[in-house]
KOLSE-31164 format. One record per atom (N, C-alpha, C): atom name; y, x, z. Coordinates in pm, 1 decimal. Example, Ala and Ser with C-alpha at 12.3 -4.5 7.8 and 13.67 -1.06 7.14 Angstrom:
% residues 2
node atome = N	py = -569.0	px = 1319.0	pz = 780.0
node atome = CA	py = -450.0	px = 1230.0	pz = 780.0
node atome = C	py = -330.0	px = 1320.0	pz = 780.0
node atome = N	py = -225.0	px = 1285.0	pz = 708.0
node atome = CA	py = -106.0	px = 1367.0	pz = 714.0
node atome = C	py = 3.0	px = 1290.0	pz = 787.0
This chain:
% residues 104
node atome = N	py = -2869.0	px = 1666.3	pz = 645.4
node atome = CA	py = -2941.3	px = 1668.6	pz = 539.1
node atome = C	py = -2809.2	px = 1702.5	pz = 422.4
node atome = N	py = -2830.4	px = 1800.4	pz = 349.9
node atome = CA	py = -2775.4	px = 1794.7	pz = 241.1
node atome = C	py = -2796.5	px = 1701.4	pz = 114.0
node atome = N	py = -2691.3	px = 1679.2	pz = 86.5
node atome = CA	py = -2714.9	px = 1571.0	pz = -81.3
node atome = C	py = -2677.1	px = 1673.0	pz = -198.3
node atome = N	py = -2768.1	px = 1652.3	pz = -270.0
node atome = CA	py = -2771.3	px = 1707.4	pz = -422.5
node atome = C	py = -2702.5	px = 1616.0	pz = -502.6
node atome = N	py = -2535.5	px = 1666.4	pz = -536.8
node atome = CA	py = -2462.8	px = 1590.8	pz = -644.5
node atome = C	py = -2481.1	px = 1666.2	pz = -774.5
node atome = N	py = -2512.8	px = 1570.9	pz = -878.2
node atome = CA	py = -2558.4	px = 1652.2	pz = -1035.1
node atome = C	py = -2365.1	px = 1667.2	pz = -1050.5
node atome = N	py = -2273.3	px = 1636.1	pz = -982.8
node atome = CA	py = -2141.1	px = 1692.8	pz = -1054.6
node atome = C	py = -2100.9	px = 1753.3	pz = -882.4
node atome = N	py = -2061.1	px = 1901.7	pz = -932.5
node atome = CA	py = -2011.8	px = 1980.5	pz = -835.1
node atome = C	py = -1880.1	px = 1924.0	pz = -792.6
node atome = N	py = -1864.9	px = 1896.4	pz = -660.3
node atome = CA	py = -1724.2	px = 1884.1	pz = -597.6
node atome = C	py = -1649.3	px = 1998.9	pz = -577.0
node atome = N	py = -1494.0	px = 1979.2	pz = -621.3
node atome = CA	py = -1457.7	px = 2117.1	pz = -641.2
node atome = C	py = -1438.9	px = 2169.9	pz = -470.1
node atome = N	py = -1429.5	px = 2284.2	pz = -503.9
node atome = CA	py = -1425.0	px = 2358.5	pz = -360.1
node atome = C	py = -1248.1	px = 2408.4	pz = -358.2
node atome = N	py = -1229.0	px = 2458.2	pz = -225.1
node atome = CA	py = -1121.3	px = 2487.3	pz = -173.3
node atome = C	py = -1069.8	px = 2621.1	pz = -287.8
node atome = N	py = -948.7	px = 2636.3	pz = -338.4
node atome = CA	py = -920.9	px = 2753.0	pz = -403.2
node atome = C	py = -928.4	px = 2865.4	pz = -343.5
node atome = N	py = -986.1	px = 2983.8	pz = -419.6
node atome = CA	py = -1048.3	px = 3117.0	pz = -335.8
node atome = C	py = -905.9	px = 3180.9	pz = -437.6
node atome = N	py = -857.1	px = 3307.4	pz = -334.5
node atome = CA	py = -744.2	px = 3374.6	pz = -388.6
node atome = C	py = -786.2	px = 3450.4	pz = -513.0
node atome = N	py = -902.8	px = 3510.5	pz = -480.5
node atome = CA	py = -958.9	px = 3624.5	pz = -582.5
node atome = C	py = -1021.6	px = 3599.2	pz = -725.3
node atome = N	py = -1097.9	px = 3444.1	pz = -699.6
node atome = CA	py = -1155.7	px = 3403.3	pz = -814.3
node atome = C	py = -1121.5	px = 3273.0	pz = -836.0
node atome = N	py = -1046.1	px = 3209.5	pz = -842.3
node atome = CA	py = -1008.2	px = 3069.6	pz = -878.4
node atome = C	py = -1077.4	px = 2957.9	pz = -810.3
node atome = N	py = -1043.8	px = 2847.7	pz = -822.2
node atome = CA	py = -1119.9	px = 2718.7	pz = -772.3
node atome = C	py = -1241.8	px = 2700.8	pz = -838.0
node atome = N	py = -1239.3	px = 2714.5	pz = -970.4
node atome = CA	py = -1305.3	px = 2729.6	pz = -1072.0
node atome = C	py = -1425.9	px = 2842.7	pz = -1133.8
node atome = N	py = -1420.4	px = 2946.9	pz = -1068.9
node atome = CA	py = -1488.9	px = 3073.7	pz = -1114.9
node atome = C	py = -1622.6	px = 3029.9	pz = -1157.0
node atome = N	py = -1685.3	px = 2944.6	pz = -1071.8
node atome = CA	py = -1848.8	px = 2920.7	pz = -1144.0
node atome = C	py = -1858.2	px = 2871.5	pz = -1278.2
node atome = N	py = -1750.4	px = 2831.7	pz = -1337.4
node atome = CA	py = -1774.1	px = 2779.0	pz = -1492.1
node atome = C	py = -1789.5	px = 2893.3	pz = -1572.3
node atome = N	py = -1692.9	px = 2988.0	pz = -1537.2
node atome = CA	py = -1719.1	px = 3106.4	pz = -1654.1
node atome = C	py = -1867.2	px = 3173.5	pz = -1659.9
node atome = N	py = -1953.4	px = 3149.7	pz = -1564.5
node atome = CA	py = -2104.6	px = 3201.7	pz = -1610.5
node atome = C	py = -2177.7	px = 3090.3	pz = -1658.7
node atome = N	py = -2113.5	px = 2960.3	pz = -1687.9
node atome = CA	py = -2182.4	px = 2858.8	pz = -1716.9
node atome = C	py = -2223.3	px = 2859.9	pz = -1885.2
node atome = N	py = -2370.3	px = 2807.0	pz = -1914.5
node atome = CA	py = -2380.5	px = 2822.2	pz = -2066.2
node atome = C	py = -2277.8	px = 2696.0	pz = -2126.9
node atome = N	py = -2287.4	px = 2717.8	pz = -2264.4
node atome = CA	py = -2210.0	px = 2553.2	pz = -2343.1
node atome = C	py = -2262.0	px = 2442.6	pz = -2291.3
node atome = N	py = -2413.0	px = 2444.3	pz = -2287.0
node atome = CA	py = -2493.6	px = 2356.2	pz = -2264.2
node atome = C	py = -2445.6	px = 2275.3	pz = -2136.7
node atome = N	py = -2445.0	px = 2356.1	pz = -2022.7
node atome = CA	py = -2460.7	px = 2323.4	pz = -1887.2
node atome = C	py = -2309.5	px = 2263.3	pz = -1879.2
node atome = N	py = -2213.7	px = 2343.0	pz = -1931.5
node atome = CA	py = -2065.9	px = 2270.9	pz = -1909.4
node atome = C	py = -2049.4	px = 2166.6	pz = -1970.2
node atome = N	py = -2099.2	px = 2144.4	pz = -2092.5
node atome = CA	py = -2093.6	px = 2019.1	pz = -2164.1
node atome = C	py = -2160.4	px = 1876.6	pz = -2074.5
node atome = N	py = -2254.7	px = 1928.6	pz = -2028.0
node atome = CA	py = -2342.3	px = 1814.9	pz = -1938.0
node atome = C	py = -2249.8	px = 1801.6	pz = -1860.0
node atome = N	py = -2215.8	px = 1875.7	pz = -1762.3
node atome = CA	py = -2136.3	px = 1856.3	pz = -1616.6
node atome = C	py = -2024.4	px = 1754.7	pz = -1701.5
node atome = N	py = -1930.0	px = 1796.5	pz = -1803.1
node atome = CA	py = -1823.0	px = 1730.4	pz = -1848.7
node atome = C	py = -1838.9	px = 1594.5	pz = -1879.3
node atome = N	py = -1979.4	px = 1579.6	pz = -1922.5
node atome = CA	py = -2018.5	px = 1454.1	pz = -1974.3
node atome = C	py = -2029.2	px = 1369.7	pz = -1853.3
node atome = N	py = -2090.3	px = 1425.0	pz = -1728.3
node atome = CA	py = -2110.6	px = 1343.3	pz = -1620.5
node atome = C	py = -1967.9	px = 1327.8	pz = -1548.6
node atome = N	py = -1873.7	px = 1392.4	pz = -1549.9
node atome = CA	py = -1763.8	px = 1350.8	pz = -1517.6
node atome = C	py = -1685.0	px = 1254.2	pz = -1576.7
node atome = N	py = -1691.2	px = 1264.1	pz = -1703.2
node atome = CA	py = -1649.9	px = 1150.3	pz = -1815.8
node atome = C	py = -1685.3	px = 1036.9	pz = -1735.1
node atome = N	py = -1811.0	px = 1023.1	pz = -1747.4
node atome = CA	py = -1886.1	px = 866.2	pz = -1719.0
node atome = C	py = -1841.5	px = 823.6	pz = -1581.8
node atome = N	py = -1828.0	px = 911.6	pz = -1478.9
node atome = CA	py = -1792.7	px = 891.6	pz = -1343.2
node atome = C	py = -1649.7	px = 832.7	pz = -1340.1
node atome = N	py = -1559.8	px = 895.2	pz = -1420.9
node atome = CA	py = -1409.8	px = 839.3	pz = -1405.2
node atome = C	py = -1410.1	px = 739.8	pz = -1503.9
node atome = N	py = -1489.1	px = 688.9	pz = -1578.1
node atome = CA	py = -1484.0	px = 572.6	pz = -1636.3
node atome = C	py = -1542.4	px = 485.3	pz = -1554.3
node atome = N	py = -1640.6	px = 500.2	pz = -1500.4
node atome = CA	py = -1668.1	px = 400.9	pz = -1417.6
node atome = C	py = -1583.3	px = 370.9	pz = -1284.9
node atome = N	py = -1505.3	px = 467.5	pz = -1246.6
node atome = CA	py = -1394.1	px = 396.1	pz = -1143.9
node atome = C	py = -1432.3	px = 416.7	pz = -1002.7
node atome = N	py = -1560.6	px = 500.7	pz = -959.7
node atome = CA	py = -1619.8	px = 444.7	pz = -849.7
node atome = C	py = -1552.9	px = 567.5	pz = -758.9
node atome = N	py = -1473.1	px = 643.2	pz = -784.9
node atome = CA	py = -1404.7	px = 734.2	pz = -712.0
node atome = C	py = -1262.7	px = 717.6	pz = -684.0
node atome = N	py = -1203.4	px = 762.0	pz = -549.4
node atome = CA	py = -1062.1	px = 724.7	pz = -522.8
node atome = C	py = -973.5	px = 814.6	pz = -590.8
node atome = N	py = -837.0	px = 797.3	pz = -584.3
node atome = CA	py = -761.5	px = 852.9	pz = -683.8
node atome = C	py = -757.2	px = 1019.2	pz = -671.4
node atome = N	py = -761.1	px = 1070.4	pz = -525.6
node atome = CA	py = -751.4	px = 1228.4	pz = -512.7
node atome = C	py = -869.6	px = 1286.2	pz = -559.8
node atome = N	py = -1001.2	px = 1218.9	pz = -525.3
node atome = CA	py = -1131.1	px = 1263.5	pz = -596.6
node atome = C	py = -1118.6	px = 1250.6	pz = -728.5
node atome = N	py = -1048.2	px = 1183.3	pz = -779.8
node atome = CA	py = -1038.0	px = 1148.7	pz = -954.0
node atome = C	py = -971.4	px = 1260.7	pz = -1004.6
node atome = N	py = -839.8	px = 1301.6	pz = -934.0
node atome = CA	py = -752.2	px = 1409.7	pz = -977.2
node atome = C	py = -834.2	px = 1531.3	pz = -1000.7
node atome = N	py = -905.6	px = 1541.2	pz = -888.0
node atome = CA	py = -991.5	px = 1687.1	pz = -849.1
node atome = C	py = -1087.3	px = 1733.5	pz = -942.6
node atome = N	py = -1186.3	px = 1583.5	pz = -997.6
node atome = CA	py = -1314.8	px = 1626.9	pz = -1040.7
node atome = C	py = -1217.8	px = 1601.8	pz = -1225.1
node atome = N	py = -1101.3	px = 1546.1	pz = -1253.0
node atome = CA	py = -1016.7	px = 1552.3	pz = -1370.2
node atome = C	py = -1021.7	px = 1721.0	pz = -1395.0
node atome = N	py = -926.7	px = 1758.2	pz = -1299.1
node atome = CA	py = -909.9	px = 1884.0	pz = -1305.2
node atome = C	py = -1059.6	px = 1996.9	pz = -1328.7
node atome = N	py = -1156.6	px = 1956.9	pz = -1276.3
node atome = CA	py = -1265.8	px = 2046.7	pz = -1303.7
node atome = C	py = -1301.7	px = 1997.2	pz = -1462.9
node atome = N	py = -1335.9	px = 1910.1	pz = -1500.8
node atome = CA	py = -1330.1	px = 1854.1	pz = -1635.3
node atome = C	py = -1254.6	px = 1920.9	pz = -1714.8
node atome = N	py = -1133.9	px = 1950.1	pz = -1694.7
node atome = CA	py = -1050.8	px = 2023.2	pz = -1800.8
node atome = C	py = -1083.9	px = 2157.2	pz = -1784.2
node atome = N	py = -1119.0	px = 2226.5	pz = -1675.0
node atome = CA	py = -1157.9	px = 2357.4	pz = -1681.5
node atome = C	py = -1268.6	px = 2368.8	pz = -1760.7
node atome = N	py = -1397.4	px = 2279.3	pz = -1754.5
node atome = CA	py = -1505.4	px = 2237.8	pz = -1846.5
node atome = C	py = -1492.5	px = 2261.8	pz = -1965.6
node atome = N	py = -1385.8	px = 2170.2	pz = -2026.5
node atome = CA	py = -1376.0	px = 2137.7	pz = -2131.5
node atome = C	py = -1279.6	px = 2271.6	pz = -2230.5
node atome = N	py = -1208.8	px = 2345.8	pz = -2143.9
node atome = CA	py = -1152.1	px = 2503.3	pz = -2178.4
node atome = C	py = -1254.0	px = 2559.2	pz = -2197.6
node atome = N	py = -1355.2	px = 2567.4	pz = -2114.1
node atome = CA	py = -1468.4	px = 2687.4	pz = -2130.6
node atome = C	py = -1570.4	px = 2651.1	pz = -2263.1
node atome = N	py = -1604.9	px = 2534.1	pz = -2257.9
node atome = CA	py = -1644.8	px = 2499.0	pz = -2375.9
node atome = C	py = -1575.8	px = 2525.2	pz = -2501.5
node atome = N	py = -1442.7	px = 2505.5	pz = -2513.0
node atome = CA	py = -1366.2	px = 2543.4	pz = -2645.9
node atome = C	py = -1373.6	px = 2637.6	pz = -2663.9
node atome = N	py = -1358.7	px = 2768.3	pz = -2539.0
node atome = CA	py = -1392.1	px = 2901.2	pz = -2558.8
node atome = C	py = -1509.8	px = 2956.6	pz = -2605.4
node atome = N	py = -1611.0	px = 2904.0	pz = -2558.0
node atome = CA	py = -1766.1	px = 2947.6	pz = -2619.2
node atome = C	py = -1752.4	px = 2892.6	pz = -2762.0
node atome = N	py = -1712.2	px = 2781.8	pz = -2797.8
node atome = CA	py = -1721.3	px = 2727.8	pz = -2929.1
node atome = C	py = -1638.1	px = 2830.7	pz = -3058.1
node atome = N	py = -1554.4	px = 2874.5	pz = -2986.8
node atome = CA	py = -1466.8	px = 2991.8	pz = -3055.5
node atome = C	py = -1531.1	px = 3100.6	pz = -3086.9
node atome = N	py = -1583.0	px = 3144.9	pz = -2979.6
node atome = CA	py = -1671.4	px = 3262.4	pz = -2973.7
node atome = C	py = -1783.3	px = 3244.6	pz = -3094.0
node atome = N	py = -1847.1	px = 3145.0	pz = -3074.2
node atome = CA	py = -1965.5	px = 3102.0	pz = -3168.3
node atome = C	py = -1899.9	px = 3130.2	pz = -3304.9
node atome = N	py = -1812.0	px = 3064.6	pz = -3350.3
node atome = CA	py = -1729.5	px = 3037.1	pz = -3460.3
node atome = C	py = -1711.0	px = 3195.9	pz = -3498.2
node atome = N	py = -1667.3	px = 3264.2	pz = -3452.8
node atome = CA	py = -1644.2	px = 3409.3	pz = -3483.7
node atome = C	py = -1773.6	px = 3494.8	pz = -3528.2
node atome = N	py = -1853.0	px = 3440.4	pz = -3466.7
node atome = CA	py = -2004.2	px = 3508.6	pz = -3490.6
node atome = C	py = -2071.7	px = 3465.9	pz = -3650.3
node atome = N	py = -1997.9	px = 3351.7	pz = -3658.9
node atome = CA	py = -2077.3	px = 3303.6	pz = -3812.5
node atome = C	py = -2016.1	px = 3353.3	pz = -3927.7
node atome = N	py = -2149.2	px = 3393.4	pz = -4017.9
node atome = CA	py = -2106.3	px = 3447.7	pz = -4131.4
node atome = C	py = -2121.3	px = 3376.0	pz = -4241.0
node atome = N	py = -2075.8	px = 3425.2	pz = -4362.1
node atome = CA	py = -2076.5	px = 3331.0	pz = -4473.2
node atome = C	py = -2195.1	px = 3426.6	pz = -4588.6
node atome = N	py = -2263.3	px = 3361.3	pz = -4644.4
node atome = CA	py = -2350.0	px = 3442.6	pz = -4744.0
node atome = C	py = -2269.2	px = 3448.9	pz = -4848.1
node atome = N	py = -2269.0	px = 3575.4	pz = -4936.0
node atome = CA	py = -2204.0	px = 3592.9	pz = -5032.4
node atome = C	py = -2304.5	px = 3614.1	pz = -5153.7
node atome = N	py = -2264.5	px = 3560.9	pz = -5275.6
node atome = CA	py = -2341.4	px = 3548.1	pz = -5370.6
node atome = C	py = -2297.6	px = 3678.0	pz = -5471.8
node atome = N	py = -2381.1	px = 3718.4	pz = -5558.0
node atome = CA	py = -2345.1	px = 3786.1	pz = -5682.8
node atome = C	py = -2304.8	px = 3733.8	pz = -5790.4
node atome = N	py = -2275.9	px = 3762.0	pz = -5919.7
node atome = CA	py = -2250.0	px = 3718.7	pz = -6045.9
node atome = C	py = -2349.1	px = 3640.9	pz = -6094.8
node atome = N	py = -2499.3	px = 3657.4	pz = -6052.8
node atome = CA	py = -2591.5	px = 3595.0	pz = -6087.5
node atome = C	py = -2616.6	px = 3472.9	pz = -6002.0
node atome = N	py = -2532.6	px = 3461.8	pz = -5902.9
node atome = CA	py = -2547.4	px = 3369.2	pz = -5791.8
node atome = C	py = -2663.0	px = 3413.7	pz = -5698.5
node atome = N	py = -2728.6	px = 3518.9	pz = -5708.0
node atome = CA	py = -2827.1	px = 3551.3	pz = -5626.8
node atome = C	py = -2731.1	px = 3588.3	pz = -5495.1
node atome = N	py = -2817.0	px = 3566.2	pz = -5349.1
node atome = CA	py = -2730.2	px = 3642.8	pz = -5235.5
node atome = C	py = -2732.1	px = 3808.3	pz = -5239.9
node atome = N	py = -2608.7	px = 3853.4	pz = -5188.2
node atome = CA	py = -2542.2	px = 3998.4	pz = -5208.5
node atome = C	py = -2500.7	px = 4034.0	pz = -5084.8
node atome = N	py = -2490.5	px = 3934.1	pz = -4976.5
node atome = CA	py = -2484.8	px = 4003.5	pz = -4831.7
node atome = C	py = -2422.1	px = 3894.2	pz = -4773.8
node atome = N	py = -2324.7	px = 3953.8	pz = -4668.1
node atome = CA	py = -2255.9	px = 3842.9	pz = -4585.7
node atome = C	py = -2125.2	px = 3893.9	pz = -4566.6
node atome = N	py = -2036.1	px = 3794.6	pz = -4513.2
node atome = CA	py = -1898.9	px = 3847.3	pz = -4471.2
node atome = C	py = -1851.8	px = 3764.8	pz = -4367.0
node atome = N	py = -1757.4	px = 3790.0	pz = -4283.2
node atome = CA	py = -1702.3	px = 3677.3	pz = -4161.1
node atome = C	py = -1676.8	px = 3520.2	pz = -4250.1
node atome = N	py = -1702.9	px = 3444.2	pz = -4176.2
node atome = CA	py = -1663.3	px = 3299.4	pz = -4248.7
node atome = C	py = -1505.1	px = 3298.1	pz = -4178.7
node atome = N	py = -1427.1	px = 3275.2	pz = -4294.0
node atome = CA	py = -1291.9	px = 3245.6	pz = -4260.8
node atome = C	py = -1248.8	px = 3104.0	pz = -4245.0
node atome = N	py = -1220.5	px = 3056.5	pz = -4138.9
node atome = CA	py = -1162.0	px = 2932.1	pz = -4126.5
node atome = C	py = -1036.9	px = 2899.6	pz = -4104.6
node atome = N	py = -1003.4	px = 2828.8	pz = -4193.6
node atome = CA	py = -848.5	px = 2785.1	pz = -4239.7
node atome = C	py = -803.5	px = 2716.4	pz = -4088.3
node atome = N	py = -676.3	px = 2694.1	pz = -4071.9
node atome = CA	py = -579.7	px = 2636.1	pz = -3996.2
node atome = C	py = -654.6	px = 2485.0	pz = -3969.8
node atome = N	py = -733.2	px = 2410.0	pz = -4048.2
node atome = CA	py = -774.8	px = 2279.6	pz = -4018.1
node atome = C	py = -907.1	px = 2285.4	pz = -3991.4
node atome = N	py = -967.0	px = 2416.1	pz = -3968.2
node atome = CA	py = -1085.9	px = 2433.6	pz = -3949.5
node atome = C	py = -1207.6	px = 2436.4	pz = -4056.4
node atome = N	py = -1163.5	px = 2439.1	pz = -4165.0
node atome = CA	py = -1247.9	px = 2405.6	pz = -4290.1
node atome = C	py = -1273.8	px = 2564.1	pz = -4349.0
node atome = N	py = -1401.3	px = 2578.2	pz = -4396.7
node atome = CA	py = -1393.7	px = 2729.0	pz = -4445.2
node atome = C	py = -1317.6	px = 2734.4	pz = -4544.6
node atome = N	py = -1248.8	px = 2858.7	pz = -4574.9
node atome = CA	py = -1187.0	px = 2915.4	pz = -4664.0
node atome = C	py = -1275.4	px = 2988.2	pz = -4800.7
node atome = N	py = -1247.5	px = 2968.9	pz = -4928.1
node atome = CA	py = -1320.1	px = 3001.1	pz = -5029.3
node atome = C	py = -1309.0	px = 3132.1	pz = -5034.8
């Protein structure tokens, strides 16, 4: 009988696709949900050391994937520009500074 675990256990690395190739196709929400489950599981401490290392590595891959998806979304965000009278005149790319705050 196959057990349905909410957290996917890492499989043996594949030469052509990498050990966490399934993550690349995940939505932000799905990746974040699995990452939260991993964090909860690690905080509970109910896994042995070897498995903790494996799921930590998967969590790190999920975090990187979420970060990449967020950066892509930020690149698509546009700022509404106003004309001299204060009326909307169009849009331009949102320029985020090094601290993540919008540039004027």
